N, C-alpha and C positions, 0 to 999 in steps of 0.2 A: 508701358501698358496698363490697363485696370480690368479689373474682373469685373464681373455683371453682378448686380446689388445681390447678396444672398435671401433666397428666401425661406420663411421659413421652416426649420429644423433641416434647411438644405446642407448637403456634407460638403466639404472643400474639395471631394473629387469630384461632386456634381457641377459645382461653380465650373471647374477647369475643363471638364466636358463641354460645356454650354458655350466657355469662352472660342475653346479650340473652332468650332462653328461659327459662332460669329468672326473672328478674323479672320477666315476663309484660308488659312494657311493649312498644310499638310500636318499630320499630326509630329511627323518626325522633325519637319523647321519649327515646330511650335516646340516640342522638346530641346532643341538642340537650344534655341533661342532664352528660354526661363530656366530648363535644368541643367545647361551644357552640355547633355547627353542626349542624342536621337534614338539612343534607346532606353532610355530613361523608362520608371515603372512607379507608376501611383497609385497606392494600394486603398481598398475602397473606404476605409475607416480608420487606418493608422500612416500616417503622413508624416515621412522624415522628411529633415532637412528645411525646417519649413522657415527659419531662419533668412536665409538668401533667397529662397523663391519669395516669399513674402516682401521681403527686398524690393524683388526685382516686379514684382503686381502691384508694387504700391500698396500693402495692407498692414493691418496690422497682425502681429504673429503672433500675440496677446488674446485677440479674440477670434482668428481661425484656431489656434491651439483647444482653447476652452469650448468652442460653442460650433464648432464646424469639423471636428472627429471624435472618435470614443477613446483617445488618446486618457483624459479624465478618468474612465471608467477603470481603463487598466491600472493607471495610477494610483488610484482609491484598494483598489481589490489585492495588488503583489507589492506591498511596503518595502519589500527588499530590492526594487528594482524601480524605486520612483527616481533614482537619479541620473540612469539613463532614460527612462520615458519620457520626464519633464524636461529633457533637454531639446530644445527647439532647432540647433543642430546636429541632433545625433543621425547617424547613416542610417539607412532603410536594412540592413544587415540586422546594426546593432540595436535597430527599436523590435524588430520581427523579434530576434532572441532574447532581449529583454520581457517582450509581453507573453513570453513562453507558449506561445501560441506553437509552435511544429513539438513543445515537451508534452502536451496535454494528449491523453491517449483518445479523449471523447473530443474530434473536431470535426467541425464542417467544412467541404473542399468549396476552396475559393468560390466566389460568385457571390452578388449584388440581388438585395430583394427590395419588391414595391407591390403596393395593393393595387388593383387594377382600379378601384373608384377611385381612389385618391389622385392616380393619373388622369383620369376621366376630369375629375375637378378642376387638377391642375392646367392643363388644356383650355378648358373655357375661364378662366381666372388670369392666370398669366401668358397664356400661349404658347407653357411649354410644360413638359412631364420633368420630375426632376428625382434625384435619388435623396431620401430621411436618414437620418442619421438614425434613429429610434430604429427604422427597420433591419439596419444593419446588426445590431446587439445579438449577439451567439445564442441562439433559446429563443428570440421573439420571432414568431412564424405568423402572428394574427397581424393586422392592424385594428386597432382600440378605438378608433372613430367611426370605423364600421362594419367592424365585426366580421372581417373575411379573413380565410389564410391568403398571407404573401405569395406574390408569383416569385418564382428564383430564376436568376439570369447566370450562365457558368460564364466566365470572363474570359478572356485567351490568353493564352500560355503564359505569354509575356507582356505584352502589349494591354495592361489594364486599365489606359485611359479610354480605350474605346468606349463609345456609351453606344449601345445596342439599343436599335429603336422599342419602345416598349408598346406593343402588339394588344389590341384589346381582345380579350377574354372573357366568359364567362365567371365572375368569381365564385368562389365556396363559401360557402358559411361555418365560421369557426366555430369552436366550442365556446362558454360565456367564459370559461375557468381560463381558454387561450386571452380572449379579448382583454379582462382581467390582468392577468399577468402580465401583458403586453403596456396595458395602463399602469401598473405598479412602475415595471420598468422606468419607462419614461419620466414618471414623478422622480425614481429614485437617480436619475442621472442630473434631475435638475436640480436636487439639492447637493448631488457631490459639486455641481458647477456653481452654484449657489455658497460651497463650503458648509454647507448646514448639516452635512452628516456624516458622522463618525465612525469607522471600521472598530468592532468592537467583538471580541469573541468573548468577553464574559455577558453580554448581553444576550449573545444568542443560548450560552450554557443555562443564565436564568429563566428563560423561556421557555426552554428545552425540559426546567424542570419545571417551571409551573404548568406546563402540558402533559406532567407523570411522564416524561421519558426519561428522568433519571433516578436510577436505585436508591436505596438509603446509603448502600456504600460510594456513593457517587459515580457509578457506573454508566455509560448510556446504554438506554435499549435498542441497540443498533435494528432488530429483527423488525421491530414496531415501527420505526424510523425511516427505515429502510423501506419497508411494502406500503406506508403511506405517501412514500415519495414517488414511489415506484407506479402508483395509482394517480399520483399528480402530473406526474411526466408522461401520462399515457390520453389525457387532456388538455396539456400544453402542446404538445410538438405533433406534429402530424405522421401517419402510419408508417411512413416510410424513411425517417429521419434516423440519421446516425447519430445521433447523441443521446439515446436512449439507453438506459442499464441492460443488460442483457437478459435479468429476471428480478425476480424481489428477492433473490438472494445473491445479488450482484454486490455483495459488503464492501467491497474495493473500491468500488463506484463514488460510495460514499462517506465511507471511513475517513481520511482524509481531512475531508471539509469538517465533518462532526468533531476528531481533535483538534478542531483549530490551528491546523498546520496551513502557512501560508503557501503563494504563491499554486494555489487552485484556481481551474477557470472561472471567471466572474461570474458565467450565466449558471452555473451549480451553486453557487454563494449566494446568488439572485433569488433562485428557485427557494433554496432553504429560507433564506429571509422571507420571501413570498410567504411561505407553508407556515412560517412562526406568527408572522403579522394579520395574515388575513382567514387561510382555510382552517387552522389549529382551534382557531375561535368561534367556528362555525357549528351550531347548535341541532344540525340537523343529524339525528338519531344513525341513519346511513352511514353518515361522513365520520362519527365518531365510533364507532364502530369500526371502520376500513381504518382509523387513526391506530386504535390502540389494540387493534387485533384482538379483539378480546378477553386480552389478559387482567386488563386493568380492572375492567367491570367487573368481570368476574368475581376478582378479589376484593372488591367496592360490595359489590352485594354480596360476600362472605362474609365480610367484616359487620354487614347489617344485621344480617342475619343472627350472625355471634351475638352482639351487644345486644338483643331483641329477645334473647334466654333461649332460641332454639338449639337442640340436641345435634350435637355433629353428625348423627345420621340423616337428621332431618334436614339440616343445611346440606348435607352429600348430595340428597337427594334433588333439591331443589337447582342446584348448581351446576350436577352432570358431572360432579367429579368426587374422588376419591375421600376418605375418611382422613388417610393420611396427608392430603392436600390441605385440606380444612383443618386438620392441627396445627400444620405447620402453618398457616397463614396466624390461627388465635396465635402463636406462640411470638410470628414476629413483632404481629401488633399488639402483643403481651393482652390479650384477651382471655379472661378467666374463662374456663368450660365445663360443663356438666359432665363429668368423667365418673362410671360405678363400670369395677369399684375406683376408689379413688389411689391410681398408685402412686403418678408424678404430680406433687404437692410442689408446692411453692417453697418448700425447705429441702425437697428432696432436691428441686433443679437448683437451688443457693450452691447444695454440699456438690451435686456434680460439675457446675461451674468454678467449684472454688478446686475440685480436686482437677479439674481439666488446665483448669490455669497454671498448676503447677507440674504438668507434663504428663500426668497419669497416663496410661492407655485406654481408651474406651473399654476395653474386655476387665480390666481391673476393676474399671467403675462400674459394668455394668453388674460384673459377679458380686459387688458388693453391695447392690441396693436391687440384686435378685430382677435386673427386668432387661429388656433386651438389647443388643449396641445400638440397634437403629434407632431406639428412642435417646439413647445417651445422643448417639451421632444427629438424633433431630433438634437437642437442645443445643450442642455446641454450635449446629452449622446456624440458626437463628438466635444465636448471641451476637452482636457487633464487636470486630474486631478479634472474637476469641480463634476462629480458625487461623489468621494471619498472626497472632500471637505464639499458637502450638507451630506452625510453619517454622517461625523464626528459633522457637525453642529446638524445635527438633536440628533442625540446620546447625547451631551453637552445639549442641550434646554430639552429633557426630564429627564435626571438626576437631571437638576435644578428644573424643575416641579415637579418630583415625592420626591424631598428630601423636597423641601418647602410643598406639601401637606401631609408628614409623620410629617414635625413638629408642622405645625397648627393644626395636628389632635393632637398631645401628648400635646401642648399646654393647649386647651381647653378639653381635658379627663384625666387630673393625674391621675383619680385610671384606666386606663384603662391596661389590659392588654396584653400579644403578641398575643393570639387569636381576641382580637378585632379589633388590627390592622391590620392583616389578612381579615379580614372579612370585616370590614368598608374602607379599603384601598386597597383591592383587586391588582389593577393593580399597583399600586406604589411599593405594597410591591413585588410582584413577578418578577419585572422589576429590582428591586434595588436587590433584591437574587441573581436575574441572571448574572448583571452586576456591584453590588459593594457591595457585601454581607458585606468587611469591615465594610463600614460607616452603612448599615444599622443596623448590630451587634452593632455598638457603641451607636446607639442611640434608639433601642428599650428598654422596660420595664425589669428589672431582674426578669427572670422565678420565677415563685412561686412555694415556695416548697410544695411539696407532701404530704397532709395534711389526719394522719392517723385514719380511720374511726373503730371504735370498734365494732366486732364481737355482733352478735344478742346473748342477755343473754336468751336461750328459757325456762328456769326454772321460772327465772320472769315473763315472759309473759303467761308459763302455769298459775300461779297463780293469774293473772289478767284476762285472758280470763274463766276462771272457774268459777268465779263471775260474768262477765259479761253474761255465760250461762245460770247459773242459774236466773240471772234477767230475761232474756229473756223468758224462756222455762216458768216462775212462771207466769206472764206477758202475755203468748198468748193462745188466746183461742181456739185455731185450734192446730192441730198436725203440727210440720214442721221435711221435710224430714233435713238430713246431710248439702246438699249441699244450703237449704234455712235460715239453722241455718247459716251457714259460710258467706253467702252472708248480711245476718243481723246485723253480725260481722264486715265487710266492705269487702267483695267481695275477700279476700286477697290469699283463698285458703288452707286457715293454719289446717281446720279442713278435707281437703281430699288430699293434696299432701306432708303436715308437720305432720300429727297424730302422727305419731310414735314419735315426739319431746313434744308431748302435752297430757302425762299420764291422767295425773291431771282431763284436761277436759273431755275427755273420757269416766273416771270413771264418773265423772257428768253427762254427756248424759247417760248413763246407768241406774244411779239411776232416771232420770226422763224419762224413754224410753217410758213410757204412754202416752209424750208429742211426741215423735218422731213417724215418720211413718214406 
């Protein structure tokens, strides 16, 4: 058997669907003859067991894998699972697992997509419509050639080989951004197939930094980039798409991709790369405001006004921010400001930084220089690396202090057990337990062995109690109830709740029943 010749951008699944119609056999007969199983399932864009199938159909397995499936796309974006994805003899379940489709929170229901205008043109040109590889990429919902939304066709639960009829429908025009993204994905897939594209998180970080999404401390401005990407997805995806994040603040949707984590959905990485390579370069003021969320623009405006010599009050009025914000920006970018009176001078800042680096408390520094603790905190927080240094110093100081406290206690209380240390040195014990457990375990006394406590010998107790009962009743001048008699024995409740274990004592009370109430 030989498949029909592949049409431009036609998927392997589409060629098999056309071949079944040309053969004239039933689907079950075809699947049995080609796949060896009349219940086999052919995935719309990830085809397994290509080695044996292509051999049966007299096809080049490398050509099919590379140009007629989306396996190269997953091979590119999922480096950890490349061995399984690149294996042409991999089973269907192993391929789906390696592609991580079921593990992603954001996934589409299994269906196939087509462009109504493309289908109409193909019928007139080739006599039959077919499925395009580009249209099956998750996240691509527009046709870049015609600028219309793709139509979705749900596939049967099991027999994905069926080729539903493409009914003519009125196409809906999509946004220009959606068409531009689809065109970008087409070019990206072509580069992957030609081995012209390399996956590099360093390039993304460099682009993020160039666009102003990286702080001076090397942290990603997640709030800004997530809002910009949310606005972009609203234009790329239809309104009823299940791939959209919940909101602008759905940071968990984008955080793994922004952090450079592997094994993320290809469509997320495509959208991020598309944004960084195309949308972020757009010089439209409205889009720039959405991308930067206003913050970087306000900060740049503030720096420009300060460098021109405007006072903090004037800058505050023009940018609509407080004087404290303006002061913090000036300190952050080391811009001298005109302050009257000039209290926080350069010499004072250097002394504050020196004392802060030595570990002095901010209240002590503020008292020495006669300024507020807020001013000291502002200088400390705007000095690069100083906050992290003080945190490290505080951690080491607490470690030394609590270790010394534990050592001193154990030297003065050599008979102490672990519970004593936990009770008498509670703060030191739990801090070391959370931060330096190995050191704490090495210094704590060895745990005591559990001591066995013998069970009560009720027979012996019954003999002793019977004698006590005789003595109490004999010496009593008034009648006693059983509860009063139990109270006279010590109030243990033996004669009430444990009476079935004391038969001899109960017989004794019956002999002296004239003494009982």
